[in-house]
C-alpha positions as CSV (number, residue, x, y, z in Angstrom):
1,M,109.6,359.8,115.4
2,A,108.6,360.3,118.9
3,Y,106.4,357.4,121.1
4,I,102.8,358.5,120.3
5,A,100.4,357.5,123.6
6,P,97.3,355.3,122.8
7,K,95.0,358.9,123.9
8,D,95.0,362.0,124.1
9,F,95.1,362.4,128.2
10,S,94.5,366.7,127.8
11,Q,91.3,365.1,125.9
12,D,90.3,362.0,127.6
13,A,87.0,362.9,129.5
14,G,87.4,360.3,132.0
15,L,91.0,360.9,133.1
16,I,89.5,364.4,134.0
17,A,86.1,363.0,135.7
18,E,88.9,360.8,137.8
19,V,91.3,363.7,138.5
20,M,87.6,365.5,139.8
21,R,86.2,363.0,142.0
22,V,89.6,363.3,143.8
23,M,89.7,365.8,144.5
24,G,86.5,366.0,145.5
25,G,87.9,363.7,148.6
26,D,86.4,360.2,146.8
27,L,89.6,358.8,147.4
28,D,89.8,355.2,146.4
29,L,93.6,354.3,147.6
30,A,94.2,351.1,145.6
31,W,97.7,351.5,145.0
32,M,97.9,351.7,149.3
33,K,95.8,348.6,149.7
34,D,98.1,346.4,147.5
35,H,101.0,347.2,149.1
36,P,103.5,344.4,148.1
37,H,105.8,342.8,150.5
38,P,107.5,344.9,152.8
39,V,110.6,344.3,153.9
40,A,113.1,346.1,157.5
41,A,116.7,346.6,154.6
42,R,119.3,347.6,157.6
43,P,123.0,347.9,157.3
44,R,124.6,344.8,157.5
45,Q,128.0,347.1,157.7
46,P,126.5,350.6,159.0
47,R,130.0,352.0,158.3
48,R,129.7,350.9,154.4
49,G,126.1,351.9,154.6
50,L,122.9,350.6,152.5
51,T,123.8,348.3,150.2
52,L,122.3,347.2,147.2
53,D,123.0,343.6,148.7
54,D,121.2,344.9,151.8
55,I,118.4,345.5,150.2
56,N,118.8,342.3,148.3
57,Q,117.8,339.7,150.6
58,D,115.0,339.9,150.9
59,P,113.2,337.0,148.2
60,N,110.9,338.8,147.1
61,Y,112.7,342.2,146.1
62,G,116.1,340.1,144.9
63,P,117.5,338.9,142.0
64,Q,116.8,335.6,142.5
65,V,113.3,336.3,141.4
66,I,114.2,337.0,138.3
67,P,113.6,334.2,135.6
68,E,116.1,332.5,132.6
69,I,114.0,334.8,130.5
70,V,111.4,337.9,131.2
71,R,108.3,337.7,129.8
72,H,106.3,339.5,132.6
73,N,107.7,342.9,132.3
74,F,109.2,345.2,129.5
75,S,108.0,348.7,131.4
76,M,109.8,350.6,133.0
77,A,108.5,349.6,137.0
78,P,110.9,348.9,139.3
79,R,111.2,344.9,139.5
80,G,108.6,343.9,143.0
81,A,106.5,346.4,142.5
82,V,102.7,345.7,141.4
83,L,102.2,345.5,137.1
84,P,99.1,347.0,137.0
85,E,97.3,345.7,132.9
86,G,97.8,348.1,130.9
87,L,101.6,348.9,131.1
88,P,104.0,350.0,128.2
89,S,106.4,347.9,126.3
90,L,110.1,349.9,125.8
91,G,111.0,347.9,123.6
92,Y,113.3,345.9,125.7
93,R,115.6,343.5,123.7
94,V,117.9,341.8,126.5
95,N,115.3,340.5,128.3
96,R,117.8,337.5,129.5
97,K,119.3,337.3,132.8
98,S,122.6,335.2,131.5
99,D,123.2,337.9,128.9
100,V,123.8,340.3,131.3
101,W,124.1,339.0,134.8
102,A,127.1,338.9,137.1
103,D,126.6,338.4,141.1
104,T,130.0,340.7,141.6
105,A,127.8,344.1,140.0
106,T,126.5,345.0,143.1
107,V,129.6,345.4,144.7
108,L,131.6,347.1,142.2
109,F,128.9,349.5,141.9
110,E,129.1,350.6,145.4
111,E,133.1,350.4,145.0
112,S,132.9,352.7,142.2
113,K,131.4,355.2,144.1
114,S,133.4,354.8,147.4
115,R,136.6,355.1,145.2
116,R,135.6,358.0,142.8
117,W,138.2,360.5,142.8
118,A,137.7,364.6,140.8
119,P,141.1,364.7,138.0
120,A,140.7,368.7,138.9
121,R,141.4,368.5,142.1
122,N,143.2,364.9,143.8
123,V,145.9,364.6,140.7
124,P,148.6,366.7,142.1
125,W,148.9,368.8,139.1
126,Q,151.7,370.8,140.2
127,A,154.1,368.2,140.8
128,L,154.2,367.9,137.1
129,D,155.8,371.7,137.5
130,A,159.3,370.6,138.7
131,V,159.8,367.6,136.0
132,T,162.7,367.5,133.6
133,H,161.2,365.1,130.6
134,S,163.2,365.4,127.9
135,P,160.6,366.8,124.8
136,D,160.7,363.0,123.3
137,E,159.8,361.6,126.9
138,A,157.5,364.2,126.9
139,Q,156.2,363.9,123.7
140,A,156.0,359.8,124.8
141,I,153.7,360.5,127.8
142,H,151.4,362.7,125.7
143,Q,151.2,359.7,122.4
144,I,150.3,357.9,125.5
145,C,148.0,360.0,126.9
146,T,146.3,360.4,123.9
147,G,145.6,356.2,123.4
148,L,144.0,356.4,126.4
149,I,141.4,359.2,126.0
150,S,140.2,357.2,122.9
151,I,140.0,353.8,124.7
152,S,138.4,355.6,127.7
153,L,135.6,357.7,125.3
154,V,134.8,354.1,124.1
155,A,134.7,352.4,127.0
156,A,132.0,354.6,127.7
157,D,130.6,354.3,125.0
158,V,130.3,350.5,124.6
159,P,127.8,350.6,128.2
160,S,125.8,353.5,126.6
161,R,124.7,351.4,123.7
162,W,123.3,348.3,125.8
163,V,122.2,349.9,128.9
164,W,119.6,350.9,127.0
165,L,117.9,347.9,125.9
166,M,118.2,345.9,128.7
167,N,115.3,344.8,130.2
168,Q,114.7,346.9,133.7
169,E,114.7,343.6,135.8
170,F,118.6,343.6,135.2
171,H,118.7,347.0,137.7
172,E,121.9,346.1,139.6
173,I,123.7,345.5,135.9
174,K,122.2,348.8,134.3
175,Y,123.3,350.7,137.7
176,W,126.8,348.8,136.8
177,M,126.5,350.2,133.2
178,C,126.1,354.2,134.6
179,A,128.6,353.3,136.6
180,Q,131.3,352.8,134.0
181,M,130.2,355.0,131.7
182,F,131.3,357.4,134.3
183,D,134.6,356.0,135.3
184,A,136.0,355.7,131.6
185,S,134.6,359.2,131.4
186,R,136.7,360.5,134.2
187,L,139.9,358.7,132.9
188,A,139.2,360.2,129.2
189,E,139.0,363.7,131.4
190,A,142.2,362.6,133.4
191,F,144.5,362.1,130.2
192,R,143.2,364.8,128.2
193,K,144.6,366.9,131.2
194,R,147.4,365.2,131.8
195,A,148.5,365.7,127.6
196,L,147.4,369.3,128.1
197,Y,149.0,370.4,131.4
198,G,151.5,373.2,130.6
199,K,152.6,373.5,127.5
200,G,151.2,370.0,126.4
201,S,149.6,368.8,123.1
202,L,147.8,365.9,122.7
203,G,149.7,362.8,119.5
204,K,149.0,361.3,116.5
205,D,145.4,359.2,116.8
206,S,146.0,355.9,115.3
207,R,144.5,353.7,112.8
208,E,145.1,350.5,114.3
209,L,143.5,351.6,117.6
210,G,140.8,353.0,115.9
211,E,140.5,349.2,114.1
212,F,140.7,347.3,117.6
213,L,138.2,349.7,119.2
214,K,135.8,349.6,116.3
215,M,135.9,345.8,117.1
216,V,135.3,346.0,120.0
217,I,131.9,348.1,120.1
218,D,130.5,346.1,116.9
219,S,130.4,343.3,118.9
220,E,127.4,341.8,117.8
221,T,125.4,340.7,121.1
222,Y,126.1,342.3,125.0
223,P,128.0,338.8,125.9
224,L,130.5,339.1,122.9
225,A,130.7,343.4,123.6
226,S,131.7,342.5,127.3
227,A,134.2,339.8,126.5
228,S,135.8,342.2,124.2
229,L,135.5,345.1,126.3
230,N,135.9,344.3,130.3
231,L,137.7,341.0,129.5
232,L,140.0,341.8,126.9
233,L,140.8,345.2,126.0
234,F,140.6,346.6,130.5
235,S,143.3,343.5,130.9
236,F,145.5,345.8,128.1
237,V,144.9,349.1,130.3
238,Q,144.7,347.7,133.9
239,A,148.5,346.0,132.2
240,L,149.3,349.9,130.8
241,G,148.4,351.4,134.0
242,R,150.8,349.7,136.1
243,H,153.4,350.0,133.6
244,Y,152.9,354.1,133.9
245,E,153.0,353.9,137.2
246,Y,156.3,352.1,137.0
247,L,157.3,355.1,134.4
248,S,156.5,357.7,136.7
249,S,158.9,359.8,137.8
250,N,156.5,362.5,140.0
251,A,153.5,362.5,141.9
252,A,150.8,363.3,139.6
253,D,152.1,360.6,136.9
254,T,151.8,358.0,140.0
255,Y,148.4,359.1,141.0
256,L,147.4,358.6,137.7
257,G,148.7,355.2,136.6
258,T,147.2,354.0,140.1
259,R,143.7,355.5,139.5
260,L,144.1,353.7,135.7
261,V,144.5,350.2,137.6
262,Q,142.2,350.7,140.4
263,D,139.1,351.9,137.7
264,A,140.0,348.7,134.9
265,S,140.4,346.3,137.8
266,R,136.9,346.3,137.9
267,F,135.7,346.3,134.3
268,V,137.6,343.4,133.9
269,A,136.4,341.6,137.5
270,Y,132.9,341.9,135.8
271,G,133.9,340.5,132.7
272,V,135.5,337.8,134.0
273,D,132.4,337.1,136.8
274,H,130.0,337.5,133.9
275,I,131.4,335.7,130.9
276,R,131.9,332.9,133.6
277,S,128.0,333.0,134.2
278,F,127.1,333.5,131.1
279,V,129.2,330.1,129.5
280,G,128.5,328.5,133.0
281,A,124.2,328.9,131.8
282,R,124.7,328.3,128.4
283,P,127.9,326.3,127.7
284,A,126.7,325.8,124.1
285,E,128.0,329.9,123.5
286,L,131.1,329.1,124.9
287,E,132.8,328.6,121.3
288,V,131.0,332.0,120.3
289,V,133.1,334.0,122.7
290,N,136.0,331.9,121.5
291,E,135.6,332.8,117.7
292,H,134.8,337.0,118.6
293,L,137.8,337.0,120.9
294,D,140.0,335.4,118.2
295,L,139.2,338.6,115.8
296,V,138.9,341.2,118.5
297,E,142.2,339.6,119.5
298,N,143.6,340.2,116.5
299,G,142.4,344.1,116.7
300,L,145.1,344.7,119.6
301,I,147.8,342.8,117.9
302,G,147.3,345.8,115.5
303,Y,147.4,348.1,118.2
304,F,151.0,346.6,120.6
305,G,152.6,346.7,117.0
306,S,151.5,350.5,115.7
307,R,154.2,352.9,116.4
308,E,151.6,355.2,118.1
309,L,151.4,353.0,120.7
310,L,155.1,351.0,120.3
311,E,157.2,353.5,119.9
312,P,156.2,356.1,123.0
313,L,156.7,352.9,125.1
314,I,160.1,352.3,123.9
315,V,161.2,356.0,124.2
316,L,159.2,355.8,128.2
317,S,160.9,352.1,129.1
318,G,164.2,353.0,128.1
319,G,164.4,350.3,125.0
320,F,162.6,347.6,123.1
321,E,162.9,344.4,125.6
322,P,161.6,345.9,128.8
323,V,158.8,346.9,126.5
324,A,158.6,343.0,125.2
325,D,158.6,342.1,128.8
326,F,155.3,344.4,129.4
327,Y,153.5,342.9,126.0
328,R,154.0,338.9,127.5
329,K,153.6,340.5,130.8
330,A,149.9,341.7,130.2
331,V,149.3,339.1,127.9
332,G,149.6,336.6,130.0
333,E,147.2,337.4,132.6
334,Y,145.0,338.6,129.9
335,F,144.9,334.2,129.4
336,E,144.5,333.4,133.1
337,R,141.9,335.4,133.1
338,C,139.9,333.9,130.2
339,A,140.4,330.6,132.0
340,A,138.9,331.8,134.8
341,A,136.1,332.6,132.6
342,G,135.2,329.1,131.9
343,L,137.3,329.5,128.0
344,G,140.1,327.5,128.7
345,A,143.1,327.8,127.5
346,R,143.3,330.9,125.0
347,E,146.7,330.9,124.3
348,K,146.1,327.1,122.7
349,R,144.7,329.0,120.1
350,S,144.8,333.0,120.5
351,P,146.9,334.7,117.5
352,L,148.5,336.5,120.5
353,P,151.5,334.1,121.2
354,S,152.8,334.3,117.7
355,F,152.7,338.2,117.7
356,L,154.6,337.6,121.2
357,K,157.3,335.1,119.6
358,L,158.2,338.0,116.6
359,L,159.2,340.0,119.9
360,E,161.6,337.7,120.7
361,S,163.9,336.7,117.4
């Protein structure tokens, strides 16, 4: 059922009387007199324009005024606005700053906009017309693209699950999460078009990938969802983008690989900064994050071992050993990011090293 306001405004005699007084020239202008702190925001680098960091310089409007636990505002009012009594609560459930905050979110949001690209026009699709892939190689590319479509759509779903639950005081994080949704939907669009270009087709869905993505999207808290999506999943996606670009034999696939790396890098950067800030502010949560990643990494192993990923990578890479090298490098980079995020030496407890050892036998 939709929310029902506490009064029927169309039948509110007091409201109607106020309207008539105002229309008759009786202006109170209290909203003008109760003006909050004025600032003179200007672009510090005019070439970049007016950024979020520029308007956050004033301490009355910047994120430094946000308390660790927001108790004063549960409405849609923007941070820094005057809050009259009686504002309705929007029922925000995520009201703790350390649950969401990363100082880099503002920069990543601005970068997402400045580096946006349009798959319909920017990908040189005509380059695919001269490609001489074998039928097996073409099907392998379609299969890789099919998995990337699923991953990208879940990468849009995860922020959408949490953004509306976050307090309006964290608007920089909400902006960033909306940018993530745009980035992810663009990647899904691009790789769907790659799979279907010419005489293309989609590949086979992977049960193991579905299990892994379900672990990511079902994370019980936002910090755990961020660790799963941004730190773990997109470390792999970034590595896959580099591998895709390396294997490319044409301008279209090269462009897609570079853009996949570029967009995935922002997810990873936020994940590292967010989790580092989270466990730094609340050390007791460190083990909770590590235990969650123990489980979700097991899902990644399932996807690594699935025929729907492993076999097309072998076909495109020219054998098993290049794929094993790709897995080892991707996992090594992920562990480095975990350490940078304050999670310690995850390789000592993760199930991933044992899986990598199997590839050596």
